[in-house]
C-alpha positions in Angstrom: 132.3 80.9 -47.2 129.4 82.9 -45.0 130.4 85.5 -42.9 130.4 83.6 -39.5 132.9 81.0 -41.0 135.4 83.7 -42.0 135.2 85.4 -38.7 136.2 81.8 -37.2 138.7 81.3 -39.8 140.6 84.5 -39.0 140.0 83.9 -34.9 142.0 80.6 -35.5 144.5 82.0 -37.2 145.6 85.2 -34.9 144.8 83.2 -31.8 147.9 80.4 -32.1 149.9 79.4 -29.0 153.4 80.7 -28.6 152.4 83.7 -30.7 150.9 87.3 -30.8 150.1 90.1 -32.5 152.4 93.2 -33.8 150.9 96.7 -33.6 152.5 98.7 -36.5 149.6 100.9 -36.7 151.0 104.3 -35.6 149.7 107.5 -36.9 151.7 109.7 -38.4 152.5 112.3 -35.1 153.5 108.9 -33.4 155.6 107.7 -36.1 157.2 110.7 -36.5 158.5 110.6 -32.7 160.1 107.5 -33.0 161.5 108.4 -35.9 163.0 111.6 -34.3 164.2 109.8 -31.5 166.4 108.2 -34.1 167.4 110.8 -36.2 164.9 109.7 -39.1 162.8 112.2 -40.9 159.3 110.8 -41.2 158.4 111.1 -44.7 156.2 108.5 -46.7 159.2 106.9 -48.3 160.6 106.1 -45.0 157.8 104.9 -43.4 157.4 102.4 -46.4 161.4 101.6 -45.9 160.8 100.9 -42.4 157.3 99.1 -42.3 159.0 96.8 -45.1 161.8 95.8 -43.1 159.2 94.8 -40.3 157.5 92.5 -42.5 160.3 91.0 -44.3 162.0 90.2 -41.2 162.7 86.4 -41.6 160.5 83.8 -40.2 158.4 86.7 -38.0 155.5 84.3 -38.2 157.3 82.0 -35.8 156.1 84.1 -32.9 153.7 86.9 -34.6 150.2 85.4 -35.8 148.9 89.0 -37.0 150.2 92.4 -37.3 147.8 95.6 -37.3 148.8 98.6 -39.9 148.0 101.8 -40.7 145.9 102.8 -43.5 148.8 104.5 -45.3 150.7 100.8 -44.9 147.6 99.0 -46.3 148.7 100.3 -49.6 152.3 100.6 -49.8 154.7 97.8 -51.6 157.8 96.8 -50.9 160.7 97.7 -53.2 160.2 94.7 -55.5 156.3 95.5 -55.7 154.9 93.3 -53.3 151.9 94.8 -51.5 152.7 94.9 -47.8 149.5 92.8 -46.7 150.4 90.2 -49.3 154.1 90.1 -47.9 152.2 89.5 -44.5 150.2 86.9 -45.6 153.3 85.2 -47.1 154.8 85.0 -43.6 151.7 83.3 -42.2 150.8 86.6 -40.7 147.0 87.9 -40.7 147.0 91.4 -42.2 144.5 94.0 -39.9 144.1 97.7 -39.8 143.4 100.3 -37.3 140.0 101.9 -38.0 139.5 104.7 -35.3 139.9 108.2 -36.0 141.1 111.0 -33.9 140.2 111.2 -29.9 139.0 114.6 -28.4 137.2 116.0 -25.3 134.1 114.1 -24.2 131.4 117.3 -24.3 130.4 118.3 -20.8 133.0 115.7 -19.4 135.9 117.5 -18.4 139.3 115.3 -18.5 137.4 112.8 -20.4 137.9 112.1 -24.2 136.2 109.8 -26.6 137.4 108.2 -29.9 135.7 109.4 -33.3 135.6 107.0 -36.7 131.8 105.1 -36.7 130.7 107.5 -39.7 131.6 105.6 -43.1 133.1 102.8 -41.0 131.4 99.9 -42.9 132.4 101.4 -46.4 135.8 101.5 -45.2 135.9 98.0 -44.4 134.7 97.1 -47.3 137.7 98.8 -49.1 140.6 97.5 -46.4 139.3 94.0 -46.7 140.0 94.3 -50.8 143.5 95.3 -49.8 143.8 92.1 -47.4 142.4 93.3 -44.1 140.9 90.5 -42.2 140.4 92.3 -38.7 140.6 95.6 -37.2 141.6 97.4 -34.0 139.9 100.7 -32.7 141.1 102.0 -29.2 139.8 104.3 -26.6 141.3 105.8 -23.7 140.4 106.4 -20.3 142.4 108.8 -17.9 142.8 108.2 -14.0 142.4 111.1 -11.8 140.3 112.0 -9.0 137.5 113.2 -11.2 138.2 111.0 -14.1 137.3 108.6 -15.9 133.6 109.7 -15.1 130.6 107.2 -15.6 129.6 109.5 -18.6 133.3 108.5 -20.1 133.0 104.8 -19.1 129.4 104.3 -20.6 130.1 106.7 -23.8 133.4 105.0 -24.8 131.8 101.5 -24.0 129.0 102.2 -26.1 131.5 103.3 -29.4 133.6 100.0 -28.9 130.7 98.1 -29.1 129.1 99.6 -32.3 132.3 99.3 -34.2 132.8 95.8 -32.9 129.2 95.3 -34.0 129.9 97.1 -37.7 133.2 94.5 -38.0 131.3 91.3 -37.3 128.3 92.4 -39.8 131.2 92.9 -42.9 133.1 89.6 -41.9 136.1 91.5 -39.9 137.4 90.2 -36.8 137.3 93.3 -33.9 139.7 94.0 -31.6 138.4 96.6 -28.8 141.0 98.3 -26.9 139.7 100.3 -23.6 143.4 101.4 -22.8 143.2 102.9 -18.9 146.4 105.1 -19.4 149.3 104.8 -17.0 149.7 108.5 -16.8 149.4 110.1 -13.4 150.2 109.0 -10.0 147.5 106.9 -9.2 148.3 103.1 -7.0 148.2 100.0 -8.3 144.6 99.5 -6.2 143.1 102.9 -8.2 144.1 101.3 -11.8 142.3 98.0 -10.7 139.0 99.6 -9.7 138.7 101.7 -12.8 139.7 98.7 -15.0 137.1 96.8 -13.3 134.5 99.5 -14.2 135.6 99.9 -17.7 135.6 96.5 -18.8 132.2 95.7 -17.0 130.8 98.6 -18.7 132.8 97.4 -22.1 131.2 93.9 -22.2 127.5 94.6 -21.2 127.7 97.0 -24.1 129.2 94.2 -26.5 126.3 92.0 -25.2 123.7 94.6 -26.1 125.0 95.0 -30.0 124.8 91.5 -30.4 128.5 91.1 -30.6 129.9 87.4 -30.5 132.7 87.3 -28.1 133.9 84.2 -29.8 134.9 86.1 -32.5 136.1 89.3 -30.6 139.5 90.0 -29.2 140.3 92.4 -26.3 143.3 94.6 -26.1 143.8 95.9 -22.5 145.9 97.3 -20.7 147.8 95.6 -17.8 147.1 96.5 -14.2 150.1 98.9 -12.7 150.4 101.9 -10.8 150.8 105.1 -12.6 154.0 106.0 -14.2 154.5 108.7 -11.6 153.6 106.9 -8.7 157.3 106.4 -6.5 157.3 102.4 -6.6 157.1 100.2 -9.8 154.8 96.9 -9.2 156.8 93.5 -9.4 155.7 91.4 -12.4 153.9 89.0 -9.7 151.8 91.8 -8.3 151.0 92.7 -12.1 150.1 89.7 -12.7 148.0 88.8 -9.8 145.9 92.1 -10.0 145.2 91.8 -13.4 144.3 88.2 -13.6 142.1 89.0 -10.6 140.0 92.0 -12.2 140.0 89.9 -15.6 138.4 86.8 -14.3 135.5 89.1 -12.4 134.8 90.9 -16.0 135.8 88.8 -18.9 133.6 85.9 -19.9 135.2 82.6 -20.9 133.5 83.0 -24.4 136.5 85.1 -25.3 139.2 83.6 -26.8 142.4 85.5 -26.4 143.4 88.8 -24.3 145.9 90.6 -26.1 147.8 93.3 -23.7 148.9 96.6 -25.1 152.0 97.3 -23.7 151.3 100.9 -22.8 154.5 102.5 -21.8 156.2 100.0 -20.2 159.7 98.9 -21.2 160.1 95.9 -23.8 161.3 94.0 -20.7 158.8 94.9 -18.5 156.0 94.2 -21.1 157.5 90.6 -21.2 158.3 89.9 -17.5 154.5 91.0 -16.8 153.2 88.8 -19.7 155.4 85.7 -18.4 154.0 86.2 -15.2 150.6 86.2 -15.8 151.2 82.9 -17.9 152.7 81.3 -14.6 149.5 81.6 -13.0 147.1 78.8 -13.0 145.5 78.3 -16.7 142.8 80.8 -17.6 139.7 80.7 -19.8 141.1 82.6 -22.5 144.6 83.1 -24.2 146.8 85.9 -22.3 148.9 86.8 -25.4 150.4 90.5 -26.5 149.9 92.8 -28.9 152.5 95.1 -28.1 153.6 98.4 -30.6 156.6 100.2 -29.0 157.5 97.3 -26.5 158.6 94.9 -29.9 159.9 97.5 -32.3 161.9 99.8 -30.3 165.1 97.6 -30.2 164.6 97.1 -34.0 164.1 101.2 -34.9 167.1 101.7 -32.4 169.4 99.2 -34.1 168.2 100.4 -37.7 168.3 104.4 -37.4 167.4 104.6 -41.0 170.6 102.9 -42.4 170.4 100.3 -45.1 173.2 98.7 -43.7 171.5 98.1 -40.4 168.5 96.4 -42.0 169.6 92.9 -40.8 170.6 94.0 -37.2 167.5 95.6 -36.9 165.4 92.5 -38.1 167.5 90.4 -35.7 166.4 92.6 -32.9 162.4 92.6 -33.9 162.9 88.4 -34.3 164.5 88.1 -30.9 161.7 90.3 -29.2 159.0 88.3 -30.6 160.8 85.2 -29.5 161.0 86.7 -25.9 157.8 87.3 -26.0 156.6 83.7 -27.4 158.3 82.3 -24.5 156.6 84.9 -21.9 153.3 83.4 -23.9 154.3 79.9 -22.3 155.4 81.3 -18.8 158.9 80.3 -19.8 160.7 83.8 -20.1 163.5 84.4 -17.8 165.2 87.8 -17.3 168.7 86.6 -18.0 167.4 85.7 -21.7 167.7 89.4 -22.3 171.6 88.8 -22.7 173.1 87.8 -26.1 172.2 84.2 -26.7 169.7 83.9 -24.3 
């Protein structure tokens, strides 16, 4: 199979009606925070047990088409010796891998950040493919303030994401580009929309310059919302209208799917906002999810590191995935959150 056929096959597996992507690629510091909240020490064994629990959830593939794994997870096995990427494949879930490295300050641009990790990326991707990965994800972040993101930060981060995406496609790996406009701050939804429009314009210009094939690329953006410290939250219909308006201005129709990050929203908020978008007129791309905490939080709270809670944790994860599957179709209702839906 040539590289283009390989990319197309992966895209078709990832972009399925009623399904989305589960982000389980938390770095060691991030998973430690999540475990601390439930009283579990973040050891390699505990992380292995938890991520095995996720992938062993019965029928998870009903609503999850792909899973983004952390590098450590790609090499881990279940208690019976099954490699975790193989376990995903058995569920009909495509294994993927987070490939960016630590982010840090953008030189001579106070308050802005840029993500590292391009050095040796092609060689790392070769190794990840051998372990079963078929797609990758790279996250850059943009801070909203009176002075950020600067034009330099917008352009530099777009260039970084485009170079990563080009390297992935040359290796036969589908890239997910994640330009996260952070919710931190007290900015208005209009300010978030203006920044998001600039970020996405710059990103797609950069992807074009680097010959990235949009039909073999996925976008993982933030939804357009007010800052977390803004005194009034936006209702789902407003989030949907603002988000879709900016996407229609900036994202070419060739892109097959937009898989939103939850970015600090509660599980219920993330599902309701996605549903509201899918209740609008049909769009040129699929509107789906690639949630981490918004899918996993109920499962973590049910598990709490106790072997006897595994089934309850899996049921919580499956239910959250099911609700987001309904949101993909525009069929979610808040009353479905109650037991028995």
